[in-house]
NUTOR-173985 format. One record per residue (C-alpha): chain; x, y, z. Coordinates in nm, 2 decimals. Layout:
N
PT   kette        x        y        z
PT       A        X        Y        Z
...
***
This chain:
225
PT   kette        x        y        z
PT       A    -5.79    -0.03     2.94
PT       A    -5.67     0.32     3.07
PT       A    -5.33     0.14     3.13
PT       A    -5.30    -0.06     2.82
PT       A    -5.41     0.25     2.61
PT       A    -5.09     0.40     2.78
PT       A    -4.87     0.14     2.74
PT       A    -4.97     0.14     2.40
PT       A    -4.91     0.51     2.35
PT       A    -4.57     0.48     2.53
PT       A    -4.46     0.22     2.27
PT       A    -4.61     0.39     1.95
PT       A    -4.33     0.65     2.08
PT       A    -4.07     0.44     2.15
PT       A    -4.10     0.32     1.80
PT       A    -4.09     0.64     1.67
PT       A    -3.86     0.78     1.82
PT       A    -3.63     0.46     1.73
PT       A    -3.70     0.55     1.41
PT       A    -3.67     0.89     1.36
PT       A    -3.29     0.82     1.52
PT       A    -3.20     0.59     1.25
PT       A    -3.33     0.81     0.98
PT       A    -3.12     1.08     1.12
PT       A    -2.84     0.89     1.21
PT       A    -2.78     0.63     0.97
PT       A    -2.50     0.37     1.04
PT       A    -2.26     0.43     0.78
PT       A    -2.14     0.18     0.61
PT       A    -1.89     0.32     0.41
PT       A    -1.49     0.47     0.41
PT       A    -1.32     0.62     0.14
PT       A    -0.98     0.81     0.16
PT       A    -0.54     0.84     0.14
PT       A    -0.30     0.69     0.30
PT       A     0.06     0.82     0.31
PT       A     0.40     0.63     0.42
PT       A     0.77     0.52     0.39
PT       A     0.74     0.20     0.20
PT       A     1.08     0.02     0.38
PT       A     1.26    -0.23     0.08
PT       A     1.37    -0.58     0.29
PT       A     1.48    -0.91     0.13
PT       A     1.62    -0.91    -0.18
PT       A     1.52    -0.56    -0.36
PT       A     1.69    -0.47    -0.05
PT       A     2.06    -0.65    -0.21
PT       A     2.30    -0.41    -0.23
PT       A     2.59    -0.63    -0.24
PT       A     2.82    -0.73    -0.60
PT       A     2.80    -1.13    -0.44
PT       A     2.39    -1.12    -0.60
PT       A     2.41    -1.17    -0.96
PT       A     2.16    -0.90    -1.01
PT       A     2.07    -0.67    -0.66
PT       A     1.79    -0.44    -0.65
PT       A     1.99    -0.15    -0.51
PT       A     1.66     0.00    -0.41
PT       A     1.60     0.25    -0.13
PT       A     1.33     0.31     0.10
PT       A     1.09     0.51    -0.05
PT       A     0.74     0.66    -0.10
PT       A     0.39     0.47    -0.14
PT       A     0.06     0.64    -0.17
PT       A    -0.26     0.47    -0.15
PT       A    -0.63     0.51    -0.19
PT       A    -0.88     0.32    -0.02
PT       A    -1.28     0.25     0.00
PT       A    -1.41     0.00     0.19
PT       A    -1.74    -0.13     0.28
PT       A    -1.83    -0.28     0.61
PT       A    -2.03    -0.59     0.59
PT       A    -2.08    -0.69     0.97
PT       A    -1.95    -0.48     1.27
PT       A    -1.65    -0.71     1.19
PT       A    -1.56    -0.77     0.86
PT       A    -1.57    -0.57     0.59
PT       A    -1.43    -0.57     0.22
PT       A    -1.31    -0.28     0.02
PT       A    -1.04    -0.24    -0.25
PT       A    -0.74    -0.04    -0.31
PT       A    -0.50     0.14    -0.52
PT       A    -0.13     0.26    -0.45
PT       A     0.20     0.37    -0.62
PT       A     0.51     0.30    -0.47
PT       A     0.83     0.44    -0.56
PT       A     1.18     0.34    -0.42
PT       A     1.53     0.49    -0.58
PT       A     1.79     0.33    -0.73
PT       A     2.10     0.37    -0.46
PT       A     2.35     0.48    -0.71
PT       A     2.58     0.59    -0.44
PT       A     2.60     0.25    -0.37
PT       A     2.63     0.13    -0.69
PT       A     2.90     0.36    -0.83
PT       A     3.16     0.51    -0.56
PT       A     3.13     0.88    -0.59
PT       A     3.48     0.94    -0.58
PT       A     3.53     0.67    -0.92
PT       A     3.80     0.87    -1.12
PT       A     3.68     0.64    -1.44
PT       A     3.31     0.79    -1.41
PT       A     3.28     1.11    -1.62
PT       A     2.82     1.08    -1.54
PT       A     2.59     0.85    -1.41
PT       A     2.22     0.87    -1.38
PT       A     1.96     0.64    -1.32
PT       A     1.55     0.58    -1.23
PT       A     1.35     0.45    -0.94
PT       A     1.18     0.14    -0.87
PT       A     0.81     0.20    -0.97
PT       A     0.52    -0.02    -0.89
PT       A     0.10     0.05    -0.91
PT       A    -0.13    -0.18    -0.69
PT       A    -0.44    -0.33    -0.72
PT       A    -0.58    -0.48    -0.48
PT       A    -0.91    -0.65    -0.32
PT       A    -0.88    -0.60     0.03
PT       A    -1.07    -0.80     0.33
PT       A    -1.06    -0.67     0.67
PT       A    -1.13    -0.80     1.08
PT       A    -1.24    -0.51     1.26
PT       A    -1.26    -0.50     1.64
PT       A    -1.50    -0.22     1.76
PT       A    -1.35     0.04     2.06
PT       A    -1.68     0.22     2.16
PT       A    -1.67     0.55     2.09
PT       A    -1.33     0.56     2.02
PT       A    -1.25     0.37     1.66
PT       A    -1.15     0.03     1.56
PT       A    -0.88    -0.18     1.56
PT       A    -0.78    -0.44     1.23
PT       A    -0.63    -0.70     1.07
PT       A    -0.62    -0.67     0.63
PT       A    -0.50    -0.90     0.39
PT       A    -0.50    -0.86     0.03
PT       A    -0.49    -0.95    -0.32
PT       A    -0.44    -0.87    -0.71
PT       A    -0.21    -0.70    -0.96
PT       A     0.13    -0.49    -0.94
PT       A     0.20    -0.32    -1.24
PT       A     0.59    -0.28    -1.16
PT       A     0.83    -0.08    -1.36
PT       A     1.25    -0.19    -1.30
PT       A     1.50     0.09    -1.24
PT       A     1.75     0.19    -1.47
PT       A     2.08     0.31    -1.48
PT       A     2.32     0.46    -1.73
PT       A     2.72     0.51    -1.65
PT       A     2.95     0.70    -1.85
PT       A     3.32     0.61    -1.82
PT       A     3.62     0.75    -1.98
PT       A     3.59     0.36    -2.14
PT       A     3.28     0.43    -2.31
PT       A     2.89     0.35    -2.12
PT       A     2.74     0.12    -1.95
PT       A     2.38     0.11    -1.88
PT       A     2.09    -0.12    -1.79
PT       A     1.71    -0.06    -1.96
PT       A     1.45    -0.03    -1.73
PT       A     1.13    -0.34    -1.84
PT       A     0.79    -0.33    -1.73
PT       A     0.64    -0.64    -1.59
PT       A     0.30    -0.77    -1.43
PT       A     0.26    -1.00    -1.14
PT       A     0.04    -1.12    -0.86
PT       A     0.04    -0.90    -0.55
PT       A    -0.02    -0.98    -0.20
PT       A    -0.05    -0.82     0.09
PT       A    -0.17    -0.81     0.49
PT       A    -0.13    -0.59     0.82
PT       A    -0.25    -0.42     1.06
PT       A    -0.44    -0.08     1.19
PT       A    -0.64     0.14     1.37
PT       A    -0.89     0.39     1.34
PT       A    -0.94     0.67     1.53
PT       A    -1.28     0.87     1.48
PT       A    -1.24     1.25     1.47
PT       A    -1.60     1.36     1.34
PT       A    -1.62     1.39     1.07
PT       A    -1.32     1.20     1.00
PT       A    -1.13     0.87     1.05
PT       A    -0.76     0.92     1.13
PT       A    -0.55     0.66     0.99
PT       A    -0.22     0.45     1.11
PT       A    -0.14     0.17     0.99
PT       A     0.17    -0.16     0.92
PT       A     0.13    -0.36     0.60
PT       A     0.40    -0.52     0.43
PT       A     0.35    -0.58     0.01
PT       A     0.50    -0.85    -0.15
PT       A     0.51    -0.92    -0.59
PT       A     0.77    -1.07    -0.75
PT       A     0.80    -0.96    -1.13
PT       A     0.96    -1.13    -1.43
PT       A     1.22    -0.86    -1.57
PT       A     1.40    -0.85    -1.88
PT       A     1.76    -0.77    -1.79
PT       A     2.11    -0.77    -1.97
PT       A     2.39    -0.97    -1.86
PT       A     2.80    -0.86    -1.91
PT       A     2.78    -0.91    -2.27
PT       A     2.44    -0.73    -2.34
PT       A     2.21    -1.04    -2.40
PT       A     1.91    -1.02    -2.25
PT       A     1.71    -1.26    -2.01
PT       A     1.42    -1.30    -1.73
PT       A     1.52    -1.30    -1.43
PT       A     1.28    -1.26    -1.10
PT       A     1.31    -0.98    -0.86
PT       A     1.14    -0.97    -0.53
PT       A     1.00    -0.61    -0.48
PT       A     0.90    -0.70    -0.11
PT       A     0.87    -0.37     0.11
PT       A     0.70    -0.30     0.52
PT       A     0.50     0.01     0.51
PT       A     0.37     0.24     0.75
PT       A     0.14     0.50     0.64
PT       A    -0.04     0.73     0.80
PT       A    -0.42     0.88     0.65
PT       A    -0.73     1.05     0.67
PT       A    -1.07     0.86     0.61
PT       A    -1.41     0.99     0.51
PT       A    -1.72     0.77     0.68
PT       A    -2.06     0.79     0.48
***
C-alpha cells in the first residue's frame, strides 16, 4: 500500500509539473512579420529588345511583404500575405541618353500589390528553427509602367493602365529562432499575367497580355506567439 501511495503521489506530481510547464510555455502557433527583398525580373518582364512588340523594359526592384502564418501541425502551416512590388522602367535602355532628338523624358515604374493565401510544408530543425516549402495563390493588382518622351518633332507617350489578374507563387526558406524573434530568409517566384490597354504606333488602344514574373530573395523578421 505504501508503495502504491508513493507511486500515486509521484504520478500526481509529474502531471502537475507537466501542466504547469504547458501553462507557462504554451505552444506558439502564430507567426507574424515583415520581409524585405529584391525582385529580379525574368521572362518577358525582362525583355528590353525592340524586336519584341511591347518590351517591358522592367528593371530589378523592391519587394515588401507582410506575412501571417498559423501552424496546423508540426509539418503543415497555412496563412496569408500581402506584398508590394516596385520595378522601375528602364528609360536609359529605351532611349539612349545621347539621343539629340530627345529634349525631355520621364517614366513611372511597374507596380503590383499581391494578396495571397499561403500553404507551408515545414521540417523542424531541433533548437535551431525550420526549413520549409511554400505555395501561394491569390490576386495581383497591377499598374503598368508609363513613359513620356518630348522630341524636337513632338511628344510620344504611353499611359499607364491598371489590371487585376491571378497571382501564383512558390518557393522555399528557412526560419532561425533568435528569441523572441524569428529571422527569415526566403527565395520565391511570383507569377502574374494581366491584360493592359496599350497604344499602337497609330495611337489606337488595344489589349496586351504582359507577363510580370520575378524571382525574389528576401530577408525578414517575425514574431511567434
